GUVEX-647373 format. One record per residue: x, y, z of N, C-alpha, C, O in turn. Coordinates in steps of 0.1 Angstrom, whole numbers, padded with zeros to 4 digits, always signed. Example, Ala and Ser with C-alpha at 12.3 -4.5 7.8 and 13.67 -1.06 7.14 Angstrom:
! GUVEX-647373
+0132-0057+0078+0123-0045+0078+0132-0033+0078+0142-0033+0085+0128-0022+0071+0137-0011+0071+0129+0000+0079+0134+0011+0080
END
This chain:
! GUVEX-647373
+0008-0012+0000+0000+0000+0000+0009+0013+0000+0006+0022-0007+0019+0012+0008+0028+0024+0009+0035+0027-0005+0036+0039-0009+0038+0017-0013+0044+0019-0026+0034+0025-0035+0038+0034-0043+0021+0021-0035+0011+0027-0043+0009+0041-0040+0008+0050-0049+0009+0045-0027+0007+0059-0023+0019+0067-0028+0017+0078-0032+0031+0061-0027+0043+0068-0031+0043+0071-0046+0046+0082-0051+0038+0061-0054+0037+0062-0068+0027+0072-0072+0029+0080-0082+0016+0073-0066+0005+0083-0068+0010+0096-0065+0008+0106-0073+0017+0098-0054+0023+0111-0050+0033+0115-0061+0033+0127-0064+0042+0106-0065+0052+0109-0075+0045+0114-0088+0050+0123-0095+0035+0106-0092+0027+0110-0105+0021+0123-0104+0022+0131-0114+0015+0127-0093+0009+0140-0091+0020+0151-0092+0018+0161-0098+0031+0148-0085+0042+0158-0085+0047+0160-0099+0050+0172-0103+0049+0149-0107+0054+0151-0121+0044+0158-0129+0048+0166-0138+0031+0156-0128+0021+0163-0136+0021+0178-0133+0021+0186-0142+0022+0181-0120+0023+0195-0116+0036+0202-0121+0035+0214-0125+0047+0195-0121+0059+0200-0126+0059+0203-0141+0063+0213-0145+0053+0193-0148+0052+0195-0163+0044+0207-0166+0047+0214-0176+0033+0210-0159+0025+0222-0162+0032+0235-0160+0029+0245-0165+0043+0235-0152+0050+0247-0148+0063+0249-0156+0071+0258-0153+0066+0240-0165+0078+0241-0172+0078+0252-0182+0069+0254-0190+0088+0261-0182+0089+0272-0191+0096+0266-0204+0106+0259-0203+0090+0270-0215+0096+0266-0228+0107+0275-0230+0104+0287-0234+0119+0271-0228+0130+0280-0229+0134+0284-0244+0140+0294-0246+0129+0276-0253+0132+0280-0267+0119+0278-0275+0109+0272-0271+0119+0284-0287+0108+0284-0296+0105+0271-0303+0094+0270-0309+0115+0262-0304+0114+0251-0313+0103+0241-0309+0100+0232-0317+0097+0242-0297+0087+0232-0293+0073+0237-0297+0063+0230-0294+0072+0248-0303+0058+0254-0306+0054+0250-0320+0062+0251-0330+0042+0245-0321+0037+0241-0334+0029+0252-0341+0021+0259-0335+0032+0254-0354+0025+0264-0362+0026+0259-0376+0036+0253-0380+0016+0262-0384+0015+0258-0398+0020+0270-0407+0019+0282-0403+0025+0266-0418+0029+0276-0428+0016+0280-0436+0006+0274-0434+0018+0290-0444+0006+0295-0451+0000+0285-0460-0012+0286-0464+0008+0275-0465+0003+0265-0473-0003+0253-0466-0007+0243-0472-0004+0254-0452-0010+0244-0444-0001+0233-0439-0005+0225-0431+0012+0233-0444+0022+0223-0439+0027+0228-0425+0027+0240-0422+0033+0219-0417+0039+0222-0405+0052+0230-0407+0060+0226-0415+0054+0240-0399+0067+0247-0399+0077+0237-0394+0075+0231-0383+0088+0236-0401+0099+0227-0396+0110+0236-0389+0119+0241-0396+0109+0237-0376+0118+0246-0368+0132+0241-0370+0142+0249-0368+0135+0228-0373+0148+0223-0374+0156+0231-0385+0169+0232-0384+0149+0236-0395+0156+0244-0405+0161+0258-0400+0169+0264-0406+0155+0262-0388+0158+0275-0383+0169+0274-0372+0175+0285-0369+0172+0262-0367+0182+0261-0356+0195+0266-0360+0200+0263-0371+0202+0273-0351+0215+0279-0354+0215+0292-0362+0225+0298-0364+0203+0297-0365+0202+0310-0371+0193+0319-0362+0185+0315-0354+0195+0332-0364+0187+0342-0357+0174+0342-0365+0173+0339-0377+0163+0345-0358+0150+0346-0364+0143+0359-0360+0144+0364-0349+0138+0366-0370+0130+0378-0368+0116+0375-0371+0112+0372-0383+0107+0375-0361+0093+0372-0363+0085+0385-0363+0087+0393-0354+0077+0387-0373+0069+0399-0375+0055+0396-0378+0052+0388-0387+0045+0401-0370+0031+0400-0373+0028+0409-0385+0029+0421-0383+0024+0404-0396+0022+0412-0408+0007+0413-0412-0001+0405-0408+0005+0423-0420-0009+0426-0425-0008+0434-0438+0001+0442-0440-0017+0430-0447-0017+0436-0461-0022+0450-0462-0019+0457-0472-0031+0454-0453-0038+0467-0454-0034+0477-0443-0042+0484-0438-0021+0477-0439-0017+0485-0427-0008+0496-0433-0001+0495-0443-0007+0507-0425+0002+0517-0429+0017+0513-0428+0025+0519-0435+0020+0502-0421+0033+0497-0420+0036+0486-0431+0047+0481-0431+0026+0483-0439+0028+0472-0449+0040+0474-0458+0046+0464-0461+0044+0486-0461+0057+0488-0469+0069+0482-0463+0079+0480-0469+0068+0479-0450+0080+0472-0443+0082+0458-0449+0093+0453-0447+0073+0453-0456+0075+0440-0463+0088+0441-0471+0096+0432-0472+0089+0452-0478+0101+0454-0487+0114+0454-0479+0124+0448-0483+0114+0460-0467+0126+0460-0458+0128+0447-0453+0140+0442-0451+0118+0439-0449+0119+0426-0444+0125+0417-0455+0134+0408-0452+0121+0418-0467+0127+0410-0478+0141+0414-0480+0150+0405-0482+0144+0427-0480+0158+0431-0481+0167+0425-0470+0178+0420-0473+0162+0426-0458+0169+0420-0446+0171+0405-0448+0182+0400-0446+0161+0398-0453+0162+0384-0455+0172+0380-0465+0180+0371-0464+0172+0388-0476+0182+0385-0487+0196+0389-0483+0206+0381-0486+0198+0400-0476+0211+0404-0472+0218+0395-0462+0230+0394-0461+0210+0388-0453+0216+0380-0443+0210+0366-0443+0207+0360-0433+0209+0361-0455+0202+0348-0457+0210+0336-0450+0203+0326-0447+0222+0338-0447+0230+0327-0440+0229+0328-0425+0232+0319-0418+0225+0340-0420+0225+0343-0406+0211+0344-0400+0209+0342-0388+0201+0348-0408+0188+0352-0403+0177+0346-0411+0178+0344-0423+0166+0342-0404+0154+0338-0410+0144+0349-0406+0141+0351-0394+0137+0355-0416+0126+0364-0413+0113+0355-0414+0112+0347-0424+0105+0356-0405+0092+0348-0404+0080+0358-0403+0079+0364-0393+0072+0358-0414+0060+0367-0414+0049+0359-0408+0047+0347-0412+0041+0365-0399+0030+0358-0393+0018+0367-0395+0016+0377-0387+0009+0364-0405-0003+0372-0407-0012+0372-0395-0014+0361-0389-0019+0383-0393-0028+0384-0382-0038+0395-0385-0035+0405-0391-0051+0393-0382-0062+0402-0385-0067+0409-0373-0077+0415-0373-0060+0407-0361-0065+0413-0349-0064+0428-0347-0070+0433-0338-0056+0434-0355-0053+0448-0353-0059+0456-0365-0054+0457-0376-0071+0462-0362-0078+0470-0372-0084+0462-0384-0087+0468-0394-0084+0449-0383-0089+0441-0394-0081+0443-0407-0087+0442-0418-0068+0445-0405-0060+0448-0417-0054+0436-0424-0046+0438-0433-0058+0424-0420-0053+0412-0428-0066+0403-0430-0066+0393-0424-0075+0408-0438-0088+0400-0439-0087+0389-0449-0096+0381-0450-0076+0388-0457-0075+0378-0468-0074+0364-0464-0070+0361-0452-0077+0355-0473-0075+0341-0471-0060+0338-0473-0052+0347-0477-0056+0326-0471-0042+0322-0472-0037+0324-0487-0026+0330-0489-0046+0321-0496-0042+0323-0510-0041+0338-0514-0032+0342-0521-0050+0346-0508-0049+0360-0511-0036+0366-0504-0030+0375-0510-0033+0362-0493-0021+0367-0486-0009+0363-0494+0000+0371-0496-0008+0350-0498+0004+0346-0506+0005+0354-0519+0016+0358-0523-0006+0356-0526-0006+0364-0538-0002+0378-0536+0006+0384-0543-0007+0384-0525-0003+0398-0522+0012+0399-0519+0018+0408-0525+0017+0390-0511+0031+0391-0508+0040+0389-0520+0050+0396-0522+0037+0379-0528+0045+0376-0540+0044+0387-0551+0054+0391-0557+0032+0392-0553+0029+0401-0564+0035+0415-0560+0041+0422-0569+0032+0420-0548+0036+0433-0544+0050+0435-0539+0056+0446-0540+0055+0425-0532+0068+0426-0526+0078+0415-0529+0089+0415-0524+0074+0406-0538+0083+0395-0542+0089+0387-0529+0101+0384-0529+0080+0385-0520+0085+0379-0507+0089+0364-0509+0082+0356-0515+0101+0361-0504+0106+0348-0505+0108+0342-0491+0110+0330-0489+0108+0350-0480+0109+0345-0467+0096+0337-0463+0086+0340-0468+0097+0328-0453+0086+0320-0449+0075+0329-0443+0077+0338-0435+0062+0325-0446+0051+0331-0440+0042+0320-0434+0040+0310-0441+0037+0322-0422+0028+0312-0416+0014+0314-0419+0010+0323-0426+0006+0305-0413-0009+0306-0414-0013+0319-0406-0005+0324-0398-0025+0324-0409-0030+0336-0402-0034+0331-0388-0041+0321-0387-0030+0338-0378-0032+0334-0364-0038+0346-0356-0039+0357-0361-0042+0342-0344-0047+0352-0334-0036+0356-0325-0028+0348-0320-0035+0369-0321-0025+0374-0312-0032+0380-0300-0028+0379-0288-0044+0387-0302-0051+0393-0291-0063+0385-0288-0068+0385-0276-0069+0379-0298-0081+0370-0296-0077+0356-0301-0070+0354-0311-0081+0346-0293-0077+0332-0295-0061+0332-0298-0057+0327-0308-0054+0337-0288-0040+0338-0289-0033+0325-0293-0035+0315-0286-0025+0325-0303-0018+0313-0308-0006+0310-0298-0001+0320-0292-0003+0298-0295+0008+0294-0286+0021+0301-0290+0029+0304-0281+0024+0304-0302+0036+0312-0306+0036+0325-0299+0046+0329-0294+0025+0332-0300+0025+0346-0294+0023+0345-0279+0026+0355-0272+0018+0335-0273+0018+0333-0259+0033+0332-0254+0037+0339-0245+0041+0324-0262+0055+0323-0259+0062+0336-0261+0070+0340-0252+0059+0343-0271+0067+0355-0274+0063+0366-0264+0072+0375-0261+0051+0367-0259+0047+0378-0251+0047+0376-0236+0045+0385-0228+0047+0363-0231+0045+0361-0217+0058+0355-0210+0063+0344-0215+0063+0361-0200+0075+0357-0193+0074+0343-0188+0083+0335-0187+0062+0339-0183+0060+0325-0178+0061+0315-0189+0061+0303-0186+0060+0319-0201+0062+0310-0213+0076+0310-0218+0082+0300-0221+0082+0322-0219+0095+0324-0226+0107+0325-0216+0118+0324-0220+0104+0327-0203+0115+0328-0194+0123+0340-0194+0133+0342-0187+0120+0350-0203+0128+0362-0205+0120+0375-0200+0126+0383-0193+0108+0376-0204+0101+0388-0201+0087+0389-0207+0084+0381-0216+0079+0399-0203+0067+0402-0209+0069+0412-0220+0075+0422-0218+0063+0409-0232+0064+0418-0243+0050+0421-0249+0042+0412-0248+0048+0433-0254+0035+0436-0258+0034+0438-0273+0044+0443-0279+0024+0433-0280+0021+0436-0294+0010+0446-0295-0001+0443-0292+0013+0458-0298+0003+0469-0299-0003+0470-0313-0014+0475-0314+0004+0466-0323-0001+0467-0337+0007+0458-0346+0016+0451-0342+0002+0458-0359+0009+0450-0369+0024+0455-0370+0027+0466-0368+0032+0445-0375+0046+0447-0377+0054+0450-0365+0065+0456-0365+0050+0444-0354+0058+0443-0342+0069+0432-0344+0066+0422-0350+0081+0435-0341+0092+0426-0344+0098+0419-0331+0100+0425-0321+0100+0406-0332+0106+0398-0321+0119+0392-0326+0119+0386-0337+0129+0394-0318+0143+0389-0322+0145+0376-0314+0144+0376-0301+0148+0365-0321+0150+0352-0315+0165+0348-0318+0169+0348-0329+0172+0345-0307+0186+0341-0309+0188+0327-0315+0178+0320-0317+0200+0324-0319+0203+0311-0326+0199+0299-0318+0197+0288-0323+0199+0300-0304+0195+0289-0296+0180+0288-0294+0175+0280-0286+0172+0297-0300+0158+0297-0299+0152+0304-0287+0140+0303-0285+0160+0312-0281+0156+0320-0269+0153+0335-0274+0158+0339-0284+0143+0341-0268+0140+0355-0271+0150+0365-0267+0155+0364-0256+0153+0374-0276+0163+0385-0273+0156+0398-0269+0159+0404-0259+0147+0402-0278+0141+0415-0276+0129+0416-0285+0126+0408-0293+0122+0428-0284+0110+0431-0292+0111+0446-0296+0116+0454-0288+0106+0449-0308+0105+0463-0312+0091+0466-0318+0085+0457-0324+0086+0478-0315+0073+0481-0320+0073+0483-0335+0083+0484-0342+0061+0485-0340+0058+0487-0355+0066+0498-0361+0071+0497-0372+0068+0509-0353+0074+0521-0359+0089+0519-0361+0095+0527-0369+0095+0508-0356+0109+0506-0358+0111+0498-0371+0105+0488-0373+0119+0504-0380+0122+0497-0393+0129+0484-0391+0137+0483-0382+0126+0474-0400+0134+0462-0399+0149+0464-0402+0157+0456-0399+0152+0475-0408+0166+0479-0411+0172+0488-0401+0182+0495-0403+0166+0490-0389+0171+0498-0378+0185+0494-0374+0187+0482-0374+0193+0503-0370+0207+0500-0366+0208+0490-0355+0216+0481-0355+0199+0490-0346+0199+0481-0334+0196+0467-0339+0202+0457-0334+0187+0465-0348+0183+0452-0353+0195+0447-0362+0199+0435-0361+0201+0456-0370+0212+0452-0378+0224+0448-0370+0231+0438-0373+0227+0455-0359+0238+0451-0350+0235+0437-0344+0245+0429-0343+0223+0435-0340+0219+0422-0334+0222+0410-0344+0228+0400-0341+0217+0413-0357+0219+0403-0367+0234+0400-0369+0238+0388-0371+0242+0410-0370+0256+0409-0372+0264+0403-0361+0275+0398-0363+0259+0404-0349+0266+0400-0336+0267+0385-0335+0273+0380-0326
END
């Protein structure tokens, strides 16, 4: 009887411990690409990642061109990841096909783009991890609008966040990419 009680106690302890584990890196989060396939994080390991919530009808939409330039300039060091979201002003109302067409036609985007997700409503696990210290182990970060930028280190840990108004080609971002 004592062994059974001990095993039950150990099981409860392990369950409670599992619920409180901080995901120290981004690689354990599932998200689909815009074409519906699973994102393969293993392709990103060892590179810096710039994650940006994007929208087609936003005043910051021209940043797509800067994101593409950054992606091309640092293709061996950095992965830019666009994450469409319609939570801010309804500025990404399109379907996956419409978003893909917009990106390729208007900005010749070649960097990866994910499925459209929720950030403020029905928050996707990726953005829970990016914005909540109890998920990322680094700090709480806020997404106030489209084109908020998150810097992820080569080991999959979060480095920093920048608001929409900061250009993807800002000196601080460029220093981080080059470091």
